SERO-4910 file (N, C-alpha, C, O; in steps of 0.05 Angstrom, whole numbers):
BEGIN
 pado doro    nc1    nc2    nc3   cac1   cac2   cac3    cc1    cc2    cc3    oc1    oc2    oc3
  Unk    A   3445   1192   1685   3473   1185   1690   3482   1164   1669   3504   1165   1659
  Unk    A   3464   1145   1663   3470   1124   1644   3476   1137   1617   3494   1129   1603
  Unk    A   3459   1156   1609   3463   1170   1584   3490   1184   1583   3503   1184   1562
  Unk    A   3498   1196   1605   3524   1209   1606   3547   1190   1601   3564   1195   1585
  Unk    A   3546   1167   1614   3568   1147   1611   3568   1135   1583   3589   1129   1572
  Unk    A   3544   1131   1572   3542   1120   1545   3555   1139   1525   3570   1131   1507
  Unk    A   3549   1165   1528   3560   1184   1509   3590   1189   1514   3605   1195   1495
  Unk    A   3599   1186   1538   3628   1190   1543   3644   1167   1533   3668   1170   1528
  Unk    A   3632   1143   1529   3646   1120   1519   3646   1121   1488   3654   1101   1476
  Unk    A   3638   1143   1476   3637   1146   1447   3619   1126   1434   3623   1120   1410
  Unk    A   3600   1116   1449   3581   1098   1437   3558   1113   1425   3551   1136   1433
  Unk    A   3546   1102   1406   3522   1115   1394   3498   1099   1403   3498   1074   1403
  Unk    A   3477   1113   1410   3453   1100   1419   3429   1115   1410   3429   1140   1411
  Unk    A   3410   1101   1401   3384   1113   1393   3366   1109   1417   3357   1087   1423
  Unk    A   3359   1131   1430   3342   1129   1453   3318   1147   1449   3316   1169   1461
  Unk    A   3299   1139   1432   3277   1157   1425   3259   1163   1448   3246   1184   1449
  Unk    A   3257   1145   1468   3238   1150   1490   3248   1173   1508   3231   1184   1523
  Unk    A   3273   1180   1507   3282   1203   1523   3276   1229   1510   3277   1250   1523
  Unk    A   3269   1229   1485   3262   1254   1472   3236   1265   1482   3229   1288   1477
  Unk    A   3220   1248   1496   3196   1258   1508   3201   1282   1526   3184   1300   1528
  Unk    A   3223   1282   1540   3229   1303   1560   3236   1329   1546   3232   1350   1559
  Unk    A   3245   1329   1521   3252   1354   1508   3235   1360   1484   3239   1380   1470
  Unk    A   3216   1343   1479   3198   1347   1456   3182   1373   1460   3172   1379   1482
  Unk    A   3180   1388   1440   3166   1414   1440   3176   1432   1462   3160   1447   1475
  Unk    A   3201   1431   1467   3214   1448   1488   3219   1475   1477   3233   1478   1457
  Unk    A   3208   1495   1489   3212   1523   1480   3221   1540   1504   3213   1535   1527
  Unk    A   3237   1559   1498   3245   1578   1519   3221   1595   1525   3209   1607   1507
  Unk    A   3213   1598   1551   3190   1614   1557   3194   1643   1548   3217   1653   1549
  Unk    A   3173   1656   1541   3174   1684   1533   3182   1701   1556   3179   1693   1579
  Unk    A   3190   1726   1551   3198   1744   1572   3174   1750   1590   3177   1752   1614
  Unk    A   3150   1752   1578   3126   1758   1594   3120   1735   1613   3113   1740   1636
  Unk    A   3124   1710   1604   3119   1687   1622   3139   1686   1644   3132   1680   1667
  Unk    A   3164   1692   1638   3185   1692   1659   3180   1714   1679   3185   1710   1703
  Unk    A   3171   1738   1670   3165   1759   1689   3140   1751   1706   3139   1757   1730
  Unk    A   3121   1738   1693   3097   1729   1708   3104   1709   1730   3094   1710   1752
  Unk    A   3123   1691   1724   3132   1671   1744   3146   1686   1767   3142   1679   1790
  Unk    A   3162   1706   1760   3176   1721   1782   3155   1736   1799   3157   1735   1823
  Unk    A   3136   1749   1787   3116   1763   1802   3099   1744   1819   3093   1750   1842
  Unk    A   3092   1721   1808   3077   1701   1823   3093   1691   1847   3081   1688   1869
  Unk    A   3119   1685   1844   3134   1675   1866   3139   1697   1887   3140   1692   1911
  Unk    A   3141   1723   1878   3144   1745   1898   3118   1749   1913   3119   1754   1937
  Unk    A   3096   1748   1899   3070   1750   1913   3066   1727   1933   3057   1731   1955
  Unk    A   3072   1703   1924   3070   1680   1942   3088   1683   1967   3080   1676   1989
  Unk    A   3113   1693   1963   3131   1697   1985   3120   1718   2004   3122   1716   2028
  Unk    A   3108   1740   1993   3096   1760   2009   3073   1750   2026   3071   1756   2049
  Unk    A   3056   1734   2013   3033   1723   2027   3041   1704   2049   3031   1706   2072
  Unk    A   3060   1687   2044   3069   1668   2065   3084   1683   2087   3082   1675   2110
  Unk    A   3098   1705   2080   3111   1721   2101   3091   1733   2120   3093   1731   2144
  Unk    A   3070   1745   2108   3048   1756   2125   3034   1734   2141   3027   1739   2164
  Unk    A   3031   1711   2129   3017   1689   2142   3032   1679   2166   3020   1674   2187
  Unk    A   3059   1675   2164   3073   1664   2187   3080   1686   2207   3086   1680   2230
  Unk    A   3079   1711   2198   3085   1733   2217   3060   1740   2233   3062   1744   2258
  Unk    A   3037   1742   2220   3013   1750   2234   2992   1728   2238   2970   1734   2248
  Unk    A   2997   1705   2230   2977   1684   2231   2989   1658   2240   3010   1659   2253
  Unk    A   2977   1636   2235   2952   1633   2221   2929   1641   2239   2930   1641   2264
  Unk    A   2907   1648   2226   2884   1658   2241   2864   1635   2245   2864   1616   2231
  Unk    A   2849   1638   2266   2828   1618   2271   2803   1633   2280   2805   1655   2292
  Unk    A   2781   1621   2276   2756   1632   2284   2744   1614   2305   2741   1589   2301
  Unk    A   2736   1625   2326   2724   1610   2348   2719   1628   2371   2732   1648   2375
  Unk    A   2700   1620   2387   2692   1637   2409   2706   1629   2435   2708   1645   2454
  Unk    A   2717   1605   2436   2728   1596   2462   2758   1592   2461   2771   1600   2442
  Unk    A   2768   1581   2482   2796   1575   2485   2804   1552   2466   2788   1534   2461
  Unk    A   2828   1554   2456   2838   1532   2439   2849   1510   2456   2860   1515   2478
  Unk    A   2845   1485   2447   2857   1463   2462   2886   1462   2456   2896   1475   2438
  Unk    A   2900   1446   2472   2929   1443   2468   2936   1432   2440   2955   1440   2427
  Unk    A   2919   1413   2431   2923   1401   2405   2920   1421   2383   2935   1422   2363
  Unk    A   2900   1438   2386   2895   1459   2365   2918   1479   2364   2926   1488   2343
  Unk    A   2928   1486   2388   2951   1505   2389   2975   1493   2375   2989   1506   2360
  Unk    A   2980   1468   2381   3004   1455   2369   3000   1452   2338   3019   1456   2323
  Unk    A   2976   1446   2329   2970   1444   2301   2974   1471   2287   2986   1472   2265
  Unk    A   2965   1493   2299   2968   1519   2288   2998   1527   2287   3007   1540   2268
  Unk    A   3012   1520   2309   3041   1526   2309   3056   1511   2288   3075   1521   2275
  Unk    A   3048   1485   2284   3061   1469   2263   3056   1481   2235   3073   1482   2218
  Unk    A   3031   1491   2232   3024   1504   2206   3040   1529   2202   3048   1536   2180
  Unk    A   3045   1544   2224   3061   1569   2222   3090   1563   2215   3101   1577   2198
  Unk    A   3101   1542   2226   3128   1533   2218   3129   1525   2189   3148   1531   2175
  Unk    A   3108   1511   2180   3107   1502   2152   3105   1527   2134   3116   1527   2112
  Unk    A   3090   1547   2142   3089   1572   2126   3116   1585   2124   3123   1597   2104
  Unk    A   3132   1584   2146   3159   1594   2145   3176   1579   2125   3191   1591   2109
  Unk    A   3173   1553   2124   3188   1536   2105   3179   1543   2076   3196   1545   2059
  Unk    A   3153   1547   2072   3144   1554   2045   3154   1581   2037   3161   1586   2014
  Unk    A   3156   1600   2056   3167   1626   2051   3196   1624   2041   3204   1636   2022
  Unk    A   3212   1608   2055   3240   1604   2047   3242   1592   2019   3259   1601   2003
  Unk    A   3226   1572   2013   3227   1560   1986   3218   1580   1965   3230   1580   1943
  Unk    A   3198   1597   1971   3189   1617   1951   3210   1639   1947   3212   1649   1925
  Unk    A   3225   1646   1968   3246   1666   1964   3268   1654   1946   3278   1668   1929
  Unk    A   3275   1629   1951   3296   1616   1934   3286   1615   1905   3301   1620   1886
  Unk    A   3260   1608   1901   3249   1607   1875   3248   1634   1861   3251   1637   1837
  Unk    A   3243   1655   1877   3242   1682   1867   3269   1691   1856   3271   1704   1835
  Unk    A   3290   1684   1871   3317   1691   1861   3323   1676   1835   3335   1687   1817
  Unk    A   3316   1650   1834   3320   1635   1810   3304   1647   1786   3314   1648   1764
  Unk    A   3279   1655   1792   3263   1668   1770   3275   1694   1761   3274   1701   1738
  Unk    A   3286   1709   1780   3299   1734   1772   3324   1729   1754   3328   1743   1735
  Unk    A   3339   1709   1761   3362   1701   1744   3352   1692   1717   3365   1699   1696
  Unk    A   3330   1677   1716   3320   1667   1690   3309   1689   1673   3307   1685   1648
  Unk    A   3302   1712   1684   3293   1734   1667   3316   1744   1649   3312   1749   1626
  Unk    A   3340   1745   1661   3363   1756   1646   3377   1734   1629   3387   1740   1608
  Unk    A   3377   1710   1640   3391   1688   1626   3377   1662   1632   3383   1650   1653
  Unk    A   3358   1654   1615   3342   1630   1620   3360   1605   1619   3375   1601   1599
  Unk    A   3358   1589   1639   3374   1564   1640   3360   1544   1659   3350   1551   1680
  Unk    A   3361   1519   1650   3351   1498   1668   3370   1494   1692   3361   1485   1713
  Unk    A   3395   1500   1688   3414   1497   1710   3406   1514   1734   3410   1505   1757
  Unk    A   3395   1538   1729   3387   1554   1752   3364   1541   1767   3362   1544   1791
  Unk    A   3347   1527   1753   3325   1513   1766   3336   1490   1783   3326   1484   1805
  Unk    A   3356   1476   1772   3369   1454   1787   3382   1465   1812   3379   1453   1834
  Unk    A   3396   1487   1810   3409   1499   1833   3388   1509   1853   3391   1505   1877
  Unk    A   3366   1520   1843   3345   1529   1861   3333   1506   1877   3328   1509   1901
  Unk    A   3327   1484   1863   3316   1461   1877   3335   1449   1897   3327   1441   1919
  Unk    A   3361   1449   1890   3381   1438   1908   3383   1456   1933   3385   1446   1955
  Unk    A   3383   1483   1929   3384   1501   1952   3359   1499   1968   3360   1501   1993
  Unk    A   3336   1493   1956   3311   1489   1970   3313   1465   1989   3304   1466   2012
  Unk    A   3325   1443   1979   3328   1419   1995   3348   1425   2018   3343   1415   2041
  Unk    A   3369   1439   2013   3388   1446   2034   3374   1464   2055   3378   1460   2079
  Unk    A   3358   1483   2046   3343   1500   2065   3324   1483   2082   3324   1486   2107
  Unk    A   3309   1465   2070   3291   1448   2086   3307   1431   2106   3299   1428   2129
  Unk    A   3330   1420   2097   3346   1404   2115   3356   1421   2139   3355   1412   2162
  Unk    A   3367   1444   2133   3377   1461   2154   3355   1471   2173   3359   1473   2197
  Unk    A   3332   1478   2161   3310   1489   2178   3299   1468   2197   3289   1476   2219
  Unk    A   3300   1443   2191   3290   1422   2209   3312   1407   2223   3306   1388   2237
  Unk    A   3337   1415   2220   3358   1402   2234   3357   1409   2264   3348   1431   2271
  Unk    A   3366   1391   2281   3364   1397   2309   3380   1422   2318   3374   1433   2339
  Unk    A   3399   1430   2302   3415   1453   2309   3400   1479   2306   3403   1498   2322
  Unk    A   3383   1481   2285   3369   1506   2279   3339   1506   2285   3328   1528   2288
  Unk    A   3327   1483   2287   3298   1482   2291   3289   1497   2316   3270   1512   2315
  Unk    A   3302   1493   2339   3293   1507   2363   3296   1538   2361   3280   1553   2371
  Unk    A   3317   1547   2347   3321   1575   2344   3300   1587   2326   3289   1609   2331
  Unk    A   3293   1573   2305   3271   1582   2287   3245   1583   2302   3229   1601   2299
  Unk    A   3240   1562   2318   3215   1561   2333   3213   1584   2353   3192   1595   2357
  Unk    A   3235   1591   2366   3234   1613   2385   3231   1639   2370   3218   1658   2380
  Unk    A   3243   1642   2346   3240   1666   2330   3211   1670   2322   3201   1692   2321
  Unk    A   3198   1648   2315   3170   1649   2307   3150   1648   2331   3126   1648   2328
  Unk    A   3161   1648   2356   3145   1647   2381   3127   1622   2381   3103   1624   2387
  Unk    A   3139   1599   2375   3123   1575   2375   3127   1558   2400   3148   1561   2413
  Unk    A   3108   1542   2406   3110   1523   2427   3130   1502   2420   3128   1490   2398
  Unk    A   3150   1497   2437   3171   1477   2429   3160   1449   2423   3172   1434   2407
  Unk    A   3137   1442   2434   3125   1416   2429   3114   1414   2400   3111   1392   2390
  Unk    A   3109   1437   2388   3097   1436   2361   3117   1431   2339   3109   1424   2317
  Unk    A   3142   1435   2344   3162   1432   2323   3167   1403   2315   3180   1397   2295
  Unk    A   3158   1384   2331   3161   1356   2325   3134   1342   2322   3132   1317   2323
  Unk    A   3114   1358   2317   3086   1347   2314   3084   1332   2287   3097   1339   2268
  Unk    A   3069   1310   2287   3066   1294   2262   3055   1310   2239   3061   1305   2215
  Unk    A   3038   1331   2244   3028   1348   2223   3050   1362   2209   3051   1364   2184
  Unk    A   3069   1373   2224   3092   1387   2212   3109   1367   2196   3119   1374   2175
  Unk    A   3113   1344   2207   3129   1324   2193   3116   1316   2166   3130   1313   2146
  Unk    A   3090   1314   2166   3075   1307   2141   3078   1330   2121   3082   1325   2097
  Unk    A   3075   1355   2130   3077   1378   2112   3105   1380   2101   3109   1385   2077
  Unk    A   3125   1376   2118   3153   1377   2109   3159   1355   2089   3172   1359   2069
  Unk    A   3148   1331   2094   3152   1308   2076   3140   1315   2049   3152   1309   2028
  Unk    A   3116   1326   2049   3103   1334   2024   3120   1355   2009   3123   1353   1984
  Unk    A   3130   1375   2023   3146   1396   2010   3171   1384   1998   3179   1390   1976
  Unk    A   3184   1366   2013   3209   1354   2004   3204   1337   1979   3220   1337   1960
  Unk    A   3182   1322   1979   3176   1305   1956   3171   1322   1931   3181   1315   1909
  Unk    A   3157   1344   1934   3152   1361   1911   3178   1373   1900   3182   1373   1876
  Unk    A   3195   1382   1918   3221   1393   1909   3239   1372   1896   3252   1377   1876
  Unk    A   3239   1348   1908   3256   1326   1897   3246   1317   1870   3262   1313   1851
  Unk    A   3220   1315   1866   3209   1307   1840   3216   1328   1819   3224   1321   1797
  Unk    A   3212   1353   1826   3219   1375   1807   3249   1374   1801   3257   1378   1778
  Unk    A   3266   1370   1821   3294   1368   1817   3302   1345   1798   3318   1349   1780
  Unk    A   3290   1322   1802   3296   1299   1784   3287   1305   1756   3303   1300   1737
  Unk    A   3263   1315   1751   3254   1321   1724   3271   1343   1711   3277   1341   1687
  Unk    A   3278   1364   1725   3295   1385   1714   3323   1374   1707   3334   1382   1687
  Unk    A   3333   1357   1724   3360   1345   1719   3359   1328   1694   3377   1329   1677
  Unk    A   3338   1311   1692   3335   1294   1668   3333   1312   1643   3346   1306   1623
  Unk    A   3316   1332   1644   3312   1350   1621   3338   1364   1614   3345   1367   1590
  Unk    A   3353   1372   1634   3379   1385   1629   3398   1367   1615   3410   1375   1594
  Unk    A   3402   1343   1625   3421   1325   1612   3411   1314   1585   3427   1310   1567
  Unk    A   3386   1308   1583   3375   1298   1558   3378   1319   1536   3385   1312   1513
  Unk    A   3374   1344   1543   3377   1365   1522   3406   1368   1513   3411   1377   1491
  Unk    A   3424   1360   1530   3453   1361   1523   3462   1336   1507   3480   1337   1491
  Unk    A   3448   1313   1512   3458   1288   1501   3442   1279   1477   3454   1272   1456
  Unk    A   3416   1280   1478   3399   1270   1456   3396   1292   1435   3391   1315   1441
  Unk    A   3399   1284   1411   3395   1302   1388   3369   1295   1375   3363   1272   1368
  Unk    A   3352   1316   1373   3327   1312   1360   3329   1323   1331   3339   1345   1327
  Unk    A   3320   1307   1313   3321   1315   1285   3294   1322   1274   3292   1330   1251
***
């Protein structure tokens, strides 16, 4: 944001340390973009199967209440991962035809909105009943930790993509 305001004020600034973000920046080849799309589609398929039919456990006896809640929390987390991978797959499909950092920024933003909506009190019980989960498991600390980790990863990626997007527009490399 500071770079944006500096350039809008018609000031000139030499900011060589920001060129780190765009140094050796190349548009990925078509093969790599197709590979990313295939990878995200395979990941979405695997997580779909995992939250639909799993998670699986091995054991001869009855599960304790804590184990059931932990497995249900993991199933909800798999649903969240599925949603993020579907959003990433759409972004990868768009990038095949027209590569842009902006689509990655939009994808990460939509991912954060999805995470927010999926764990909001308005939709969380409906998703839990759709997934046939124990209502006590949707507020389990394990699920909160997994959600926190997912959100941190998406936020960090969003920040770096936004920096790279604006730096590539503002900084000129010679």
